[in-house]
Backbone as CSV, one residue per row, in Angstrom:
resi,resn,N_x,N_y,N_z,CA_x,CA_y,CA_z,C_x,C_y,C_z
1,UNK,67.147,89.098,95.729,68.596,89.366,95.846,68.982,90.555,94.972
2,UNK,69.913,91.366,95.453,70.410,92.506,94.685,71.161,92.005,93.448
3,UNK,71.014,92.730,92.350,71.605,92.277,91.092,72.562,93.317,90.534
4,UNK,73.678,92.819,90.031,74.714,93.662,89.441,74.874,93.306,87.970
5,UNK,74.955,94.310,87.125,75.214,94.126,85.698,76.683,94.405,85.406
6,UNK,77.322,93.506,84.685,78.708,93.696,84.255,78.716,93.798,82.738
7,UNK,79.232,94.905,82.203,79.106,95.170,80.762,80.426,95.062,80.002
8,UNK,81.489,94.627,80.677,82.779,94.450,80.018,83.390,93.120,80.450
9,UNK,84.386,92.677,79.689,85.110,91.463,80.056,85.817,91.653,81.395
10,UNK,85.692,90.659,82.257,86.338,90.698,83.567,86.996,89.347,83.831
11,UNK,87.939,89.329,84.754,88.516,88.061,85.185,87.402,87.180,85.744
12,UNK,87.498,85.890,85.491,86.433,84.949,85.838,86.110,84.914,87.325
13,UNK,86.990,85.449,88.155,86.750,85.443,89.599,85.658,86.410,90.026
14,UNK,85.235,87.319,89.167,84.313,88.374,89.583,82.972,87.829,90.052
15,UNK,82.437,86.833,89.353,81.120,86.318,89.724,81.126,85.651,91.097
16,UNK,82.023,84.687,91.366,82.011,84.097,92.711,82.325,85.099,93.823
17,UNK,83.196,86.076,93.547,83.501,87.076,94.565,82.263,87.894,94.922
18,UNK,81.501,88.299,93.916,80.285,89.078,94.167,79.206,88.234,94.841
19,UNK,79.095,86.991,94.419,78.088,86.113,95.024,78.387,85.885,96.503
20,UNK,79.664,85.834,96.855,80.050,85.635,98.258,79.581,86.772,99.154
21,UNK,79.439,87.970,98.574,79.005,89.118,99.386,77.553,89.496,99.095
22,UNK,76.803,88.544,98.520,75.356,88.713,98.429,74.808,89.336,97.173
23,UNK,75.573,89.285,96.081,75.106,89.880,94.834,74.865,88.819,93.765
24,UNK,73.735,88.935,93.085,73.472,88.140,91.895,74.107,88.869,90.717
25,UNK,74.765,88.124,89.836,75.539,88.735,88.758,74.914,88.449,87.404
26,UNK,74.729,89.511,86.626,74.322,89.380,85.224,75.529,89.796,84.392
27,UNK,76.278,88.799,83.946,77.539,89.048,83.244,77.275,89.090,81.746
28,UNK,77.356,90.310,81.170,77.017,90.495,79.760,78.090,91.352,79.071
29,UNK,79.278,90.805,78.888,80.391,91.598,78.336,80.196,92.031,76.884
30,UNK,79.280,91.416,76.163,79.047,91.806,74.763,77.849,92.734,74.604
31,UNK,77.247,93.147,75.700,76.075,94.020,75.625,76.429,95.335,74.937
32,UNK,75.512,95.860,74.136,75.775,97.140,73.469,75.084,98.280,74.213
33,UNK,75.367,99.485,73.772,74.863,100.658,74.483,73.336,100.684,74.544
34,UNK,72.680,100.386,73.451,71.225,100.442,73.428,70.628,99.412,74.376
35,UNK,71.251,98.254,74.434,70.767,97.219,75.353,70.974,97.633,76.809
36,UNK,72.063,98.347,77.085,72.287,98.863,78.443,71.180,99.837,78.810
37,UNK,70.884,100.753,77.910,69.846,101.761,78.165,68.499,101.091,78.439
38,UNK,68.211,100.036,77.713,66.918,99.362,77.844,66.799,98.532,79.120
39,UNK,67.934,98.114,79.682,67.859,97.188,80.816,68.419,97.721,82.130
40,UNK,69.092,98.862,82.119,69.810,99.333,83.302,68.882,99.594,84.489
41,UNK,67.590,99.838,84.236,66.641,100.134,85.313,66.449,98.955,86.269
42,UNK,66.899,97.784,85.892,66.668,96.585,86.706,67.766,96.345,87.748
43,UNK,68.847,97.116,87.701,70.038,96.763,88.470,70.369,97.771,89.569
44,UNK,70.863,97.214,90.684,71.349,98.044,91.789,72.838,98.339,91.665
45,UNK,73.555,97.498,90.913,74.995,97.688,90.743,75.394,97.578,89.283
46,UNK,76.489,98.254,88.911,76.985,98.230,87.538,78.507,98.236,87.576
47,UNK,79.126,97.318,86.840,80.585,97.285,86.736,80.991,97.490,85.286
48,UNK,81.938,98.399,85.065,82.355,98.792,83.715,83.869,98.823,83.640
49,UNK,84.365,98.778,82.410,85.762,99.126,82.149,85.745,100.470,81.416
50,UNK,85.935,100.446,80.106,85.971,101.724,79.384,85.275,101.663,78.034
51,UNK,84.589,100.557,77.758,83.942,100.396,76.458,82.825,101.409,76.235
52,UNK,82.070,101.701,77.285,80.858,102.508,77.168,80.926,103.723,78.077
53,UNK,80.615,104.889,77.542,80.529,106.102,78.353,79.257,106.051,79.192
54,UNK,79.414,106.210,80.492,78.262,106.219,81.390,77.877,107.681,81.591
55,UNK,76.969,108.121,80.736,76.605,109.528,80.666,75.165,109.730,81.116
56,UNK,74.647,110.932,80.897,73.307,111.272,81.376,72.250,110.336,80.806
57,UNK,72.381,109.979,79.530,71.384,109.125,78.895,71.225,107.799,79.633
58,UNK,72.344,107.215,80.048,72.297,105.952,80.783,71.915,106.178,82.240
59,UNK,72.496,107.180,82.863,72.272,107.414,84.291,70.809,107.714,84.588
60,UNK,70.158,108.467,83.713,68.751,108.804,83.940,67.855,107.571,83.907
61,UNK,68.293,106.549,83.208,67.521,105.302,83.130,67.832,104.368,84.303
62,UNK,68.899,104.640,85.010,69.369,103.742,86.080,68.672,104.083,87.391
63,UNK,67.386,103.860,87.447,66.568,104.340,88.567,66.796,103.581,89.868
64,UNK,67.347,102.373,89.804,67.609,101.589,91.017,69.084,101.551,91.399
65,UNK,69.933,102.141,90.572,71.371,101.983,90.731,71.871,102.606,92.034
66,UNK,72.622,101.816,92.808,73.190,102.276,94.068,74.680,102.576,93.948
67,UNK,75.352,101.869,93.036,76.786,102.073,92.859,77.213,101.675,91.451
68,UNK,78.326,102.263,91.039,78.966,101.870,89.784,80.433,101.620,90.080
69,UNK,80.938,100.479,89.635,82.330,100.120,89.863,83.122,100.186,88.577
70,UNK,84.224,100.897,88.599,85.112,100.994,87.438,86.268,100.032,87.658
71,UNK,86.362,99.040,86.796,87.415,98.024,86.923,88.724,98.587,86.387
72,UNK,89.333,99.429,87.187,90.554,100.129,86.824,90.621,101.416,87.620
73,UNK,91.402,102.359,87.135,91.622,103.588,87.900,90.854,104.786,87.350
74,UNK,90.955,105.033,86.036,90.420,106.258,85.447,88.906,106.329,85.464
75,UNK,88.386,107.540,85.702,86.942,107.762,85.756,86.447,108.671,84.641
76,UNK,87.277,108.881,83.609,86.922,109.858,82.587,85.755,109.417,81.710
77,UNK,85.391,108.143,81.730,84.240,107.679,80.961,82.943,107.762,81.763
78,UNK,83.024,108.246,82.998,81.857,108.349,83.861,81.513,109.812,84.115
79,UNK,80.214,110.130,84.106,79.770,111.460,84.501,79.693,111.467,86.025
80,UNK,80.840,111.684,86.648,80.951,111.557,88.097,80.052,112.563,88.810
81,UNK,79.981,113.778,88.299,79.166,114.808,88.947,77.701,114.398,88.987
82,UNK,77.185,113.885,87.884,75.787,113.468,87.847,75.547,112.247,88.720
83,UNK,76.493,111.312,88.724,76.356,110.135,89.579,76.299,110.544,91.055
84,UNK,77.135,111.496,91.435,77.115,111.974,92.815,75.809,112.696,93.122
85,UNK,75.315,113.460,92.158,74.038,114.159,92.330,72.889,113.174,92.555
86,UNK,72.992,112.031,91.884,71.960,110.997,92.005,72.211,110.081,93.209
87,UNK,73.247,110.402,93.990,73.603,109.608,95.160,73.968,108.172,94.798
88,UNK,74.654,108.038,93.664,75.156,106.741,93.214,76.653,106.698,93.528
89,UNK,77.049,105.758,94.345,78.457,105.665,94.750,79.328,105.303,93.550
90,UNK,80.484,105.952,93.446,81.445,105.687,92.378,82.671,105.010,92.992
91,UNK,82.938,103.791,92.541,84.053,103.012,93.061,85.035,102.721,91.939
92,UNK,86.309,102.833,92.213,87.309,102.388,91.242,88.369,101.561,91.960
93,UNK,89.349,101.079,91.216,90.264,100.099,91.805,91.720,100.357,91.451
94,UNK,92.224,101.567,91.709,93.635,101.822,91.387,94.592,100.951,92.198
95,UNK,94.144,100.523,93.387,94.993,99.645,94.189,95.238,98.315,93.484
96,UNK,94.332,97.940,92.588,94.437,96.655,91.915,95.486,96.604,90.821
97,UNK,95.743,97.750,90.176,96.724,97.709,89.076,97.903,98.660,89.259
98,UNK,98.045,99.215,90.454,99.165,100.148,90.668,100.517,99.440,90.571
99,UNK,100.586,98.196,91.071,101.862,97.486,91.014,102.250,97.195,89.570
100,UNK,101.277,96.773,88.781,101.536,96.515,87.363,101.991,97.790,86.668
101,UNK,101.334,98.900,86.972,101.686,100.174,86.347,103.088,100.617,86.742
102,UNK,103.412,100.482,88.024,104.744,100.876,88.485,105.839,100.099,87.784
103,UNK,105.645,98.798,87.647,106.645,97.970,86.973,106.735,98.322,85.487
104,UNK,105.587,98.556,84.869,105.597,98.852,83.435,106.286,100.191,83.154
105,UNK,106.021,101.164,84.008,106.655,102.477,83.827,108.181,102.356,83.883
106,UNK,108.680,101.580,84.833,110.119,101.344,84.907,110.610,100.649,83.642
107,UNK,109.855,99.667,83.182,110.247,98.885,82.002,110.420,99.760,80.772
108,UNK,109.420,100.587,80.475,109.516,101.369,79.235,110.512,102.515,79.371
109,UNK,110.707,103.008,80.593,111.722,104.035,80.795,113.120,103.457,80.547
110,UNK,113.411,102.299,81.120,114.718,101.679,80.914,114.910,101.246,79.464
111,UNK,113.832,100.800,78.838,113.903,100.454,77.417,114.325,101.657,76.593
112,UNK,113.716,102.802,76.894,114.044,104.032,76.164,115.482,104.464,76.417
113,UNK,115.878,104.518,77.679,117.219,105.023,78.011,118.323,104.116,77.476
114,UNK,118.052,102.824,77.448,119.075,101.868,77.024,118.908,101.382,75.592
115,UNK,117.973,101.989,74.881,117.749,101.697,73.452,117.501,100.211,73.193
116,UNK,116.830,99.568,74.115,116.552,98.144,73.971,115.697,97.881,72.723
117,UNK,114.757,98.783,72.451,113.849,98.598,71.312,114.611,98.611,69.983
118,UNK,115.563,99.539,69.841,116.304,99.604,68.578,117.355,98.501,68.495
119,UNK,118.002,98.219,69.616,119.030,97.173,69.610,118.432,95.821,69.253
120,UNK,117.284,95.513,69.830,116.619,94.241,69.533,116.289,94.129,68.047
121,UNK,115.711,95.191,67.511,115.336,95.177,66.088,116.552,94.998,65.188
122,UNK,117.623,95.702,65.522,118.812,95.644,64.668,119.488,94.282,64.717
123,UNK,119.596,93.694,65.899,120.230,92.375,65.996,119.423,91.352,65.201
124,UNK,118.106,91.451,65.242,117.268,90.536,64.456,117.516,90.693,62.950
125,UNK,118.018,91.879,62.578,118.336,92.142,61.166,119.825,91.930,60.883
126,UNK,120.510,91.230,61.798,121.937,90.910,61.661,122.816,92.153,61.658
127,UNK,122.378,93.185,62.376,123.180,94.401,62.526,123.690,94.472,63.961
128,UNK,125.008,94.542,64.123,125.630,94.526,65.444,126.299,95.879,65.680
129,UNK,125.529,96.839,66.218,125.998,98.215,66.359,126.045,98.586,67.837
130,UNK,127.194,98.429,68.445,127.320,98.741,69.862,127.286,100.251,70.115
131,UNK,128.036,100.990,69.343,128.112,102.430,69.581,126.763,103.108,69.355
132,UNK,126.069,102.703,68.313,124.777,103.320,68.013,123.715,103.023,69.055
133,UNK,123.954,102.009,69.870,122.997,101.641,70.904,123.555,101.866,72.313
134,UNK,124.506,102.787,72.410,125.030,103.164,73.727,123.898,103.796,74.538
135,UNK,123.733,103.359,75.784,122.615,103.812,76.606,122.940,104.983,77.502
136,UNK,121.909,105.439,78.207,121.990,106.516,79.191,121.614,105.925,80.539
137,UNK,122.437,106.158,81.560,122.150,105.603,82.880,121.067,106.403,83.592
138,UNK,120.221,105.671,84.292,119.210,106.309,85.138,119.854,106.885,86.402
139,UNK,120.879,106.226,86.896,121.546,106.683,88.116,122.019,108.126,87.986
140,UNK,121.751,108.890,89.040,122.192,110.274,89.076,121.208,111.264,88.479
141,UNK,120.148,110.769,87.880,119.157,111.652,87.263,118.125,112.112,88.293
142,UNK,117.426,113.173,87.947,116.288,113.641,88.742,115.013,113.343,87.975
143,UNK,114.121,112.598,88.614,112.847,112.216,88.007,111.748,113.072,88.615
144,UNK,111.034,113.789,87.769,109.896,114.584,88.211,108.606,113.834,87.945
145,UNK,107.798,113.695,88.974,106.504,113.017,88.858,105.406,114.044,89.063
146,UNK,104.487,114.125,88.113,103.316,114.990,88.273,102.107,114.098,88.502
147,UNK,101.514,114.244,89.690,100.415,113.387,90.115,100.949,112.317,91.045
148,UNK,100.651,112.448,92.349,101.238,111.509,93.310,100.150,110.719,94.035
149,UNK,99.274,110.114,93.224,98.286,109.192,93.760,98.847,107.782,93.758
150,UNK,97.973,106.801,93.633,98.398,105.403,93.688,99.456,105.096,92.631
151,UNK,99.253,105.615,91.399,100.159,105.274,90.309,101.500,105.986,90.442
152,UNK,101.462,107.271,90.742,102.706,108.004,90.931,103.530,107.424,92.068
153,UNK,102.855,107.039,93.160,103.552,106.451,94.292,104.162,105.096,93.927
154,UNK,103.433,104.300,93.152,103.948,102.980,92.761,105.205,103.115,91.907
155,UNK,105.214,104.099,91.020,106.389,104.348,90.192,107.557,104.813,91.045
156,UNK,107.294,105.762,91.952,108.355,106.281,92.815,108.968,105.172,93.660
157,UNK,108.132,104.300,94.175,108.621,103.192,95.008,109.603,102.325,94.220
158,UNK,109.301,102.096,92.957,110.138,101.211,92.145,111.383,101.900,91.601
159,UNK,111.455,103.198,91.744,112.671,103.912,91.370,113.761,103.782,92.434
160,UNK,113.369,103.338,93.637,114.343,103.178,94.698,115.362,102.107,94.299
161,UNK,116.604,102.377,94.580,117.660,101.449,94.200,118.371,101.850,92.926
162,UNK,117.804,102.828,92.192,118.452,103.282,90.963,119.352,104.494,91.185
163,UNK,119.386,104.995,92.408,120.253,106.128,92.686,119.784,107.415,92.056
164,UNK,118.466,107.638,92.070,117.895,108.856,91.478,117.301,109.741,92.571
165,UNK,117.137,110.998,92.227,116.353,111.910,93.058,114.948,111.947,92.474
166,UNK,113.946,111.803,93.318,112.562,111.806,92.850,111.837,113.003,93.453
167,UNK,111.315,113.863,92.581,110.514,115.015,92.988,109.075,114.780,92.560
168,UNK,108.139,114.970,93.481,106.730,114.733,93.168,105.921,116.011,93.378
169,UNK,105.069,116.310,92.388,104.174,117.463,92.487,102.740,116.987,92.340
170,UNK,101.898,117.373,93.297,100.477,117.056,93.218,99.694,118.264,93.719
171,UNK,98.980,118.890,92.806,98.259,120.128,93.106,97.213,119.937,94.192
172,UNK,96.696,118.730,94.298,95.556,118.502,95.184,95.929,117.810,96.498
173,UNK,97.213,117.772,96.825,97.655,117.158,98.069,98.565,118.101,98.838
174,UNK,98.638,117.865,100.135,99.606,118.576,100.971,100.306,117.543,101.848
175,UNK,101.536,117.839,102.214,102.325,116.969,103.097,102.333,115.520,102.605
176,UNK,102.613,115.347,101.318,102.576,114.009,100.731,103.963,113.422,100.466
177,UNK,105.007,114.141,100.807,106.341,113.581,100.645,106.498,112.328,101.498
178,UNK,107.277,111.390,101.010,107.451,110.135,101.730,108.866,109.608,101.513
179,UNK,109.081,108.346,101.841,110.412,107.762,101.723,110.846,107.591,100.281
180,UNK,109.914,107.736,99.346,110.215,107.448,97.944,110.281,108.700,97.062
181,UNK,109.693,109.799,97.524,109.694,111.032,96.725,109.648,112.248,97.631
182,UNK,110.321,113.273,97.183,110.315,114.556,97.889,109.188,115.420,97.341
183,UNK,108.359,115.955,98.223,107.320,116.886,97.780,107.984,118.108,97.159
184,UNK,107.516,118.516,95.987,108.165,119.600,95.249,107.138,120.488,94.587
185,UNK,107.550,121.669,94.268,106.719,122.563,93.475,106.943,122.261,91.996
186,UNK,106.032,122.730,91.174,106.211,122.568,89.733,107.469,123.304,89.280
187,UNK,107.739,124.441,89.907,108.930,125.215,89.553,110.210,124.413,89.827
188,UNK,110.226,123.648,90.914,111.397,122.816,91.216,111.580,121.714,90.170
189,UNK,110.474,121.142,89.732,110.560,120.113,88.696,111.055,120.725,87.392
190,UNK,110.553,121.884,87.038,111.031,122.572,85.838,112.536,122.821,85.906
191,UNK,113.008,123.164,87.067,114.410,123.527,87.248,115.339,122.317,87.253
192,UNK,114.890,121.191,87.820,115.825,120.106,88.112,115.629,118.826,87.299
193,UNK,114.452,118.585,86.774,114.137,117.261,86.221,114.924,116.942,84.951
194,UNK,115.368,115.695,84.890,115.921,115.112,83.666,114.872,114.250,82.968
195,UNK,113.932,113.774,83.763,112.888,112.873,83.279,111.574,113.345,83.877
196,UNK,110.528,113.392,83.056,109.187,113.761,83.523,108.252,112.583,83.316
197,UNK,107.530,112.215,84.379,106.559,111.124,84.291,105.195,111.617,84.736
198,UNK,104.184,111.401,83.898,102.818,111.844,84.197,102.025,110.734,84.862
199,UNK,101.287,111.106,85.909,100.413,110.158,86.609,99.157,110.887,87.064
200,UNK,98.503,111.573,86.122,97.305,112.361,86.428,96.108,111.772,85.699
201,UNK,94.903,111.957,86.242,93.698,111.519,85.540,93.393,112.463,84.386
202,UNK,92.456,112.083,83.545,92.013,112.977,82.473,90.815,113.768,82.963
203,UNK,90.996,115.071,83.078,89.941,115.989,83.480,89.998,117.196,82.539
204,UNK,89.061,118.103,82.705,89.112,119.333,81.904,90.433,120.060,82.131
205,UNK,90.937,119.983,83.345,92.170,120.688,83.698,93.405,120.035,83.082
206,UNK,93.406,118.707,82.980,94.599,118.006,82.503,94.533,117.663,81.014
207,UNK,93.418,117.973,80.358,93.296,117.720,78.926,94.328,118.570,78.177
208,UNK,95.244,117.899,77.483,96.326,118.572,76.760,97.111,119.540,77.658
209,UNK,97.357,119.116,78.889,98.095,119.978,79.826,99.554,120.141,79.422
210,UNK,100.104,119.132,78.743,101.496,119.224,78.306,101.524,119.889,76.932
211,UNK,101.863,121.145,76.916,101.910,121.944,75.695,103.351,122.332,75.386
212,UNK,103.544,122.953,74.235,104.860,123.488,73.888,105.331,124.459,74.966
213,UNK,104.426,125.321,75.407,104.779,126.328,76.410,105.140,125.669,77.731
214,UNK,104.418,124.621,78.101,104.709,123.888,79.333,106.119,123.303,79.284
215,UNK,106.456,122.669,78.173,107.757,122.011,78.055,108.902,123.012,78.038
216,UNK,108.654,124.203,77.527,109.706,125.207,77.479,110.110,125.694,78.867
217,UNK,109.288,125.395,79.873,109.634,125.767,81.241,110.781,124.934,81.799
218,UNK,111.052,123.773,81.202,112.101,122.916,81.725,113.467,123.480,81.369
219,UNK,114.312,123.570,82.372,115.658,124.096,82.157,116.459,123.174,81.249
220,UNK,116.277,121.869,81.436,117.011,120.875,80.663,116.117,120.299,79.556
221,UNK,116.754,119.694,78.567,116.020,118.830,77.649,115.758,117.528,78.406
222,UNK,114.565,116.975,78.259,114.151,115.892,79.150,113.676,114.652,78.383
223,UNK,113.647,113.549,79.100,112.943,112.352,78.648,111.532,112.413,79.233
224,UNK,110.556,111.943,78.460,109.153,112.060,78.860,108.500,110.683,78.896
225,UNK,107.751,110.453,79.964,107.084,109.166,80.174,105.598,109.427,80.434
226,UNK,104.722,108.780,79.653,103.282,108.928,79.889,102.615,107.569,79.970
227,UNK,102.212,107.209,81.200,101.417,106.001,81.420,100.058,106.386,82.000
228,UNK,99.677,107.652,81.840,98.443,108.160,82.446,97.303,108.122,81.432
229,UNK,97.077,109.233,80.738,96.028,109.317,79.731,96.581,109.991,78.484
230,UNK,96.231,109.460,77.323,96.773,109.968,76.074,96.436,111.414,75.809
231,UNK,95.235,111.824,76.215,94.811,113.192,75.934,95.417,114.209,76.895
232,UNK,96.365,113.770,77.727,97.140,114.734,78.510,98.121,115.503,77.626
233,UNK,98.430,114.949,76.447,99.376,115.606,75.535,99.042,115.186,74.111
234,UNK,99.058,116.126,73.199,98.697,115.824,71.815,99.855,115.186,71.061
235,UNK,99.524,114.456,70.027,100.539,113.889,69.141,101.382,114.998,68.520
236,UNK,100.754,116.104,68.197,101.463,117.246,67.604,102.529,117.783,68.567
237,UNK,102.153,117.975,69.812,103.110,118.483,70.793,104.279,117.524,70.966
238,UNK,103.990,116.233,71.056,105.053,115.238,71.204,105.995,115.257,70.014
239,UNK,105.426,115.258,68.820,106.234,115.216,67.605,107.127,116.445,67.495
240,UNK,106.551,117.608,67.727,107.315,118.846,67.588,108.383,118.979,68.681
241,UNK,108.083,118.507,69.895,109.061,118.582,70.984,110.225,117.632,70.737
242,UNK,109.953,116.483,70.146,111.032,115.560,69.784,111.879,116.146,68.658
243,UNK,111.220,116.758,67.683,111.942,117.339,66.558,112.850,118.480,67.008
244,UNK,112.378,119.259,67.970,113.163,120.401,68.450,114.290,119.974,69.388
245,UNK,114.178,118.770,69.934,115.165,118.297,70.895,114.795,118.571,72.341
246,UNK,113.684,119.299,72.553,113.268,119.558,73.936,112.955,118.249,74.641
247,UNK,112.362,117.313,73.902,112.235,115.952,74.396,113.359,115.121,73.795
248,UNK,114.183,114.572,74.653,115.275,113.712,74.185,114.750,112.333,73.783
249,UNK,113.594,111.985,74.333,112.954,110.722,74.016,111.628,110.648,74.744
250,UNK,110.772,109.728,74.304,109.460,109.576,74.931,109.102,108.101,75.032
251,UNK,108.550,107.717,76.172,108.032,106.365,76.385,106.536,106.508,76.617
252,UNK,105.741,105.952,75.721,104.306,106.228,75.678,103.493,104.944,75.756
253,UNK,102.724,104.817,76.825,101.783,103.701,76.932,100.391,104.113,76.473
254,UNK,100.178,105.400,76.303,98.868,105.938,75.924,99.051,106.977,74.827
255,UNK,98.005,107.161,74.023,98.047,108.115,72.921,96.786,108.969,72.897
256,UNK,96.924,110.135,72.311,95.794,111.052,72.161,94.572,110.353,71.560
257,UNK,94.782,109.548,70.542,93.716,108.756,69.926,94.231,107.332,69.810
258,UNK,93.656,106.441,70.607,94.147,105.061,70.630,93.458,104.167,69.602
259,UNK,92.534,104.728,68.860,91.984,104.010,67.709,92.880,104.346,66.515
260,UNK,94.052,103.717,66.485,95.087,104.171,65.563,94.772,103.849,64.109
261,UNK,93.710,103.092,63.858,93.257,102.899,62.482,92.279,103.966,62.047
262,UNK,91.930,104.877,62.975,90.934,105.907,62.678,91.427,107.285,63.117
263,UNK,92.687,107.569,62.881,93.236,108.877,63.224,92.754,109.922,62.236
264,UNK,92.649,111.164,62.717,92.366,112.257,61.798,93.600,112.476,60.917
265,UNK,93.448,113.271,59.890,94.571,113.534,58.992,95.745,114.144,59.744
266,UNK,95.463,115.116,60.611,96.531,115.749,61.388,97.162,114.761,62.363
267,UNK,96.325,113.992,63.044,96.855,113.008,63.983,97.738,111.986,63.274
268,UNK,97.315,111.562,62.104,98.091,110.574,61.357,99.452,111.127,60.970
269,UNK,99.481,112.393,60.589,100.741,113.022,60.196,101.739,112.982,61.358
270,UNK,101.283,113.406,62.537,102.205,113.467,63.678,102.496,112.077,64.234
271,UNK,101.537,111.180,64.158,101.778,109.795,64.581,102.854,109.156,63.706
272,UNK,102.810,109.435,62.418,103.828,108.899,61.512,105.220,109.400,61.893
273,UNK,105.304,110.666,62.321,106.594,111.198,62.754,107.104,110.425,63.984
274,UNK,106.188,110.124,64.888,106.570,109.435,66.116,106.999,107.997,65.860
275,UNK,106.237,107.284,65.031,106.564,105.866,64.828,107.836,105.680,64.011
276,UNK,108.263,106.727,63.324,109.502,106.645,62.557,110.712,107.149,63.345
277,UNK,110.488,107.449,64.619,111.586,107.929,65.465,112.088,106.808,66.363
278,UNK,113.402,106.632,66.387,114.000,105.660,67.297,114.037,106.168,68.728
279,UNK,113.619,107.392,68.936,113.633,107.977,70.281,112.279,107.856,70.975
280,UNK,111.411,106.996,70.441,110.097,106.780,71.033,109.874,105.288,71.255
281,UNK,109.386,104.959,72.434,108.970,103.593,72.770,107.460,103.606,72.977
282,UNK,106.765,102.672,72.347,105.310,102.562,72.483,104.910,101.249,73.142
283,UNK,103.843,101.302,73.927,103.102,100.104,74.318,101.613,100.444,74.237
284,UNK,100.735,99.454,74.015,99.323,99.731,73.709,98.415,99.799,74.935
285,UNK,98.674,100.772,75.808,97.862,101.008,77.009,97.747,99.734,77.854
286,UNK,98.894,99.158,78.149,98.935,97.923,78.936,99.671,98.123,80.266
287,UNK,99.877,99.386,80.651,100.647,99.669,81.854,100.126,98.991,83.104
288,UNK,98.826,98.914,83.257,98.248,98.268,84.433,97.602,96.943,84.107
289,UNK,97.993,96.350,82.986,97.245,95.230,82.407,98.076,93.959,82.449
290,UNK,98.154,93.364,83.632,98.865,92.103,83.785,97.872,91.008,84.176
291,UNK,98.323,89.765,84.117,97.479,88.659,84.561,97.123,88.819,86.037
292,UNK,98.086,89.310,86.822,97.839,89.488,88.248,96.875,90.634,88.521
293,UNK,97.062,91.762,87.842,96.197,92.913,88.108,94.763,92.650,87.666
294,UNK,94.606,91.843,86.634,93.272,91.487,86.133,92.426,90.899,87.262
295,UNK,93.059,90.089,88.098,92.350,89.476,89.225,92.317,90.402,90.435
296,UNK,93.418,91.113,90.691,93.468,91.991,91.860,92.452,93.127,91.770
297,UNK,92.166,93.586,90.560,91.146,94.621,90.385,89.799,94.123,90.896
298,UNK,89.451,92.868,90.596,88.199,92.291,91.088,88.158,92.282,92.608
299,UNK,89.246,91.845,93.211,89.293,91.747,94.667,89.129,93.126,95.306
300,UNK,89.780,94.122,94.710,89.675,95.488,95.225,88.252,96.011,95.116
301,UNK,87.656,95.852,93.929,86.294,96.347,93.722,85.307,95.689,94.670
302,UNK,85.377,94.378,94.780,84.400,93.665,95.609,84.548,94.050,97.079
303,UNK,85.768,94.281,97.534,85.938,94.707,98.922,85.275,96.077,99.151
304,UNK,85.326,96.936,98.166,84.691,98.257,98.294,83.173,98.148,98.187
305,UNK,82.694,97.237,97.345,81.252,97.010,97.248,80.718,96.465,98.564
306,UNK,81.443,95.522,99.145,81.028,94.949,100.422,80.968,96.020,101.499
307,UNK,81.909,96.954,101.470,81.963,98.004,102.499,80.772,98.956,102.420
308,UNK,80.094,99.000,101.284,78.928,99.874,101.132,77.732,99.348,101.912
309,UNK,77.674,98.030,102.104,76.505,97.417,102.757,76.489,97.699,104.257
């Protein structure tokens, strides 16, 4: 029987789902990198999250591997080019957590605009400040979305009913406008957006794509939402843009360095500026991380694995 190695924690449904489509499962969520290197030659399938980089060192040892499944959307921990060269199929599951991401993006955006984070904290401290927590309505605003894949589309869909204009820009698509977003150029987003939301993968092209110069292209001062990848924008850029007022506020589910106990000196300096600002809302990379998506990711992956046979 074909055997699949799983090297990260997964919803308990993964084993029976794989067995139903003819796969024997070796579930080893505590396996370390060296153990993966020593044993990967035995497996036809591999399922990962983001704990371990699947790079040349591992891929060269994976002599029987037919496919690798990423339990989630992002592929930045995988050497996709080498996997394709080796004719190893790369599967991911953005369909599994897009709904969770769409809802979370709305949640942190509304939290930011309505100052829910500061109001909650103050009331717990017996401070009743209505004027200081006056909110900003989403209605009537223009939301610019960069990246209109599964995640960008899920966010746009959930913006319906708020009375907003949604402009979507995706460099790698054509004719992608739909009932939820108008296809737009980057120049149109620069000109019209009140809110910018990122939904791009992490690639060489998108690494630190949001710079001071990029933000200066916006005609208006904007609110910024990032539920994509932390390294799309540096802590320094975020801090300085908030200080200058170019960013009126930021809702961040991801950070440049998410090992926040091991920041560099520079990163720590700018992170401290951000955490001391009431104009920033943080969540710990949980945008697509719900009880429901945990299981739906398995169902999505297994359906794609089955389709390979």
